C-alpha positions in Angstrom: 0.0 0.1 0.2 2.9 2.5 0.6 4.6 1.5 -2.5 1.3 2.7 -4.4 0.6 5.6 -2.3 4.7 6.2 -3.0 4.6 5.9 -7.0 0.9 7.8 -6.8 2.9 11.3 -5.0 6.0 10.5 -7.5 3.8 10.9 -10.5 1.9 13.8 -9.2 5.3 15.7 -8.5 6.3 15.1 -11.9 3.0 16.3 -13.9 3.3 19.1 -11.2 6.8 19.8 -12.2 6.4 19.3 -15.8 3.1 21.5 -15.8 5.3 24.7 -14.1 8.2 24.2 -16.4 5.6 25.3 -19.3 4.0 28.5 -17.1 7.7 29.6 -16.7 7.9 28.9 -20.7 4.8 30.8 -21.3 5.7 33.5 -19.2 9.1 33.8 -20.2 7.9 34.1 -23.9 5.6 36.8 -23.2 8.1 38.9 -21.3 10.1 38.7 -24.5 10.8 41.8 -26.4 9.1 41.3 -30.1 11.1 40.6 -33.0 11.9 44.0 -34.8 11.3 43.1 -38.5 13.0 45.4 -41.2 11.1 45.9 -44.5 11.2 48.2 -47.0 8.3 50.5 -48.2 8.5 47.7 -51.6 8.0 45.0 -48.9 5.3 46.4 -46.8 3.3 47.6 -49.3 3.3 44.1 -51.7 1.6 42.2 -48.4 1.1 44.6 -45.8 -1.3 42.6 -43.8 1.5 40.0 -43.2 2.6 42.6 -40.7 -0.5 43.3 -38.9 0.3 43.4 -35.4 4.2 43.1 -35.9 6.4 45.8 -35.2 8.5 46.7 -38.5 11.3 49.5 -38.7 10.7 51.0 -42.4 12.9 53.7 -43.9 11.4 56.5 -46.6 11.2 59.8 -47.6 8.9 62.0 -46.2 6.3 63.4 -48.9 3.7 64.7 -46.5 2.8 65.9 -42.9 -0.7 67.1 -41.7 -0.8 70.1 -40.5 -4.1 69.4 -38.5 -2.1 68.3 -35.4 1.0 66.5 -36.8 -0.6 63.0 -35.9 0.3 61.6 -39.5 2.9 61.7 -42.1 3.5 59.7 -45.4 6.8 58.5 -46.8 7.3 56.7 -50.0 10.4 54.6 -50.9 13.0 54.6 -54.0 10.8 52.3 -56.4 7.5 54.1 -56.4 5.1 56.9 -55.2 3.2 54.9 -53.2 2.5 56.2 -49.9 2.6 54.6 -46.3 1.0 56.2 -43.8 2.4 56.7 -40.5 0.8 58.1 -37.2 2.0 59.5 -34.2 1.8 56.9 -31.1 1.6 57.8 -28.1 4.9 58.9 -26.8 5.3 60.2 -30.2 5.2 63.9 -30.7 3.9 65.3 -33.3 5.5 65.1 -36.8 6.9 68.7 -37.9 6.2 70.0 -41.4 10.3 70.3 -41.7 10.0 67.3 -42.0 9.0 67.2 -45.6 11.2 66.1 -48.5 13.5 64.4 -45.2 14.6 60.5 -45.0 13.1 59.1 -41.8 13.5 56.0 -40.0 10.3 54.9 -38.4 9.7 51.6 -36.4 6.5 51.0 -35.1 3.5 48.6 -35.1 1.4 47.7 -37.9 -2.9 48.4 -38.1 -5.3 47.6 -40.2 -8.4 49.7 -40.1 -11.4 47.9 -41.9 -14.1 49.7 -43.5 -17.1 48.2 -44.0 -20.9 49.3 -45.1 -22.2 49.4 -41.5 -18.9 52.0 -41.2 -19.6 54.0 -44.0 -23.5 54.2 -43.1 -22.6 55.3 -39.5 -19.6 57.9 -40.9 -22.3 59.5 -43.4 -24.7 59.8 -40.5 -22.0 61.8 -38.6 -21.3 64.0 -41.5 -24.8 64.5 -42.1 -25.7 65.2 -38.5 -23.2 67.7 -38.0 -21.0 65.1 -36.0 -18.3 64.4 -38.2 -15.3 65.2 -36.0 -14.7 61.5 -35.3 -11.4 60.2 -35.8 -11.9 58.0 -38.3 -11.6 60.3 -41.4 -9.5 58.5 -44.0 -7.3 60.5 -44.9 -4.5 59.3 -47.2 -2.3 62.3 -47.6 -3.1 63.5 -51.3 -2.2 66.8 -52.2 -4.2 70.2 -51.8 -6.7 68.1 -49.4 -6.2 69.9 -46.3 -9.3 71.9 -46.9 -11.4 69.0 -47.5 -11.4 67.5 -43.9 -13.7 70.1 -42.9 -16.3 70.0 -46.3 -18.9 68.1 -45.8 -19.3 67.5 -49.5 -16.0 66.1 -49.7 -16.3 63.6 -47.4 -19.6 62.2 -48.7 -18.0 62.2 -52.0 -15.1 60.0 -50.5 -17.9 57.5 -48.8 -19.7 57.3 -52.3 -16.0 56.4 -53.9 -15.4 54.3 -50.7 -18.6 52.7 -51.6 -17.5 52.1 -54.8 -14.4 50.2 -54.7 -15.7 48.4 -52.1 -18.6 46.8 -54.6 -16.0 46.3 -57.0 -13.8 44.6 -54.7 -16.5 41.8 -54.2 -15.5 41.6 -50.1 -17.3 42.8 -47.2 -14.6 45.3 -46.6 -11.8 47.3 -47.7 -8.8 47.2 -45.5 -6.4 50.5 -44.6 -3.0 50.0 -43.2 -0.9 52.5 -41.5 2.1 52.7 -38.8 2.0 53.7 -35.4 5.1 55.0 -35.1 6.7 53.9 -31.8 9.6 56.0 -32.4 11.5 58.1 -35.6 14.7 59.9 -36.3 15.5 61.7 -39.1 18.2 60.1 -41.3 21.5 62.1 -41.5 
């Protein structure tokens, strides 16, 4: 009888020890810093969905900084004029307009904004009722856009264009990708 109790106790200790090791390994993995992937603008634009939730470092030329608060800037790579939207994270100061034309290195987390019919209807209602101050404006950094963000007609036109894109895509949503900057520096 004592041998059976001893044997059962040993098995319980072994299971307990194995279980504790797994928990410790999981905790260690959770506390390890996330790997930062270095990508080019082209790599990012080729498959932005593949980077969602990951921390990346990207380098590009600033082609636009937003004048309204400076919380957004847009960069391009060497290969194309396609833009990547960068937003200032909580610990990042506003992007200075003097950055335009400069090369920058940005480290940040890739985010996806999904736009579906419900989003567009909600946004349209906000605009029509005068409550269009929401943060969900789809600013893509185009030339001469600054006044358009306050223009309800321009915002409604943008919604109609997005509805058309949504219809043509055959999907239930459109995805817009951006990078929330953790830090950035001007390349000298």
